[in-house]
C-alpha positions as CSV (number, residue, x, y, z in Angstrom):
1,M,0.0,0.0,0.0
2,Q,1.3,3.5,-0.9
3,C,1.7,6.3,1.7
4,P,-0.4,9.3,0.8
5,L,2.4,11.6,2.1
6,S,5.5,10.0,0.6
7,F,3.9,8.2,-2.3
8,E,6.2,5.2,-1.4
9,V,5.2,1.7,-0.5
10,M,4.8,1.6,3.3
11,T,7.1,-0.6,5.3
12,D,6.3,0.8,8.7
13,P,2.6,1.9,8.5
14,V,1.1,3.6,11.5
15,M,-2.3,5.1,12.3
16,N,-2.6,8.6,13.7
17,A,-5.4,10.0,16.0
18,A,-7.7,10.5,13.0
19,G,-7.4,6.8,12.0
20,Q,-5.5,7.5,8.8
21,T,-2.5,5.4,7.9
22,Y,0.9,6.8,6.9
23,E,4.5,5.6,6.7
24,R,5.9,6.3,10.1
25,A,8.9,8.4,8.8
26,A,6.5,10.5,6.6
27,I,4.0,11.4,9.4
28,E,6.8,12.0,11.9
29,K,8.4,14.5,9.4
30,W,5.0,16.1,9.1
31,F,4.7,16.6,12.8
32,A,8.3,17.7,13.1
33,R,7.4,20.6,10.9
34,G,5.0,21.8,13.6
35,K,1.9,20.5,11.8
36,R,-0.9,19.3,14.2
37,T,-3.5,18.3,11.6
38,D,-4.2,15.2,9.7
39,P,-2.7,15.6,6.2
40,M,-5.6,14.0,4.4
41,S,-8.6,15.5,6.2
42,G,-7.1,18.7,7.7
43,A,-8.7,17.8,11.1
44,V,-6.8,19.1,14.2
45,L,-5.4,16.1,16.0
46,E,-5.7,15.6,19.8
47,H,-2.2,14.2,19.9
48,T,0.6,13.7,17.3
49,D,3.5,11.4,17.1
50,T,3.5,10.2,20.7
51,R,0.5,7.9,20.0
52,L,1.1,6.5,16.5
53,V,-0.3,2.9,16.4
54,P,1.3,0.3,14.1
55,N,-1.1,-0.8,11.4
56,V,-0.4,-4.5,11.3
57,L,-3.1,-5.2,8.7
58,V,-1.6,-2.8,6.2
59,R,1.9,-4.1,7.0
60,G,0.8,-7.6,6.1
61,M,-0.5,-6.6,2.7
């Protein structure tokens, strides 16, 4: 599955607070730039990189 931020195949997919899945490095880079929103929906997130959850279903694809 392709990451919507990096457009690369995900090897370490994680879900953020909005339930969207991204490659860990790509979403961590997003947060490191000071962004506190979900890149896809624009929703303000309650928390950022401290609570990224591995998406084992996507990793298995």
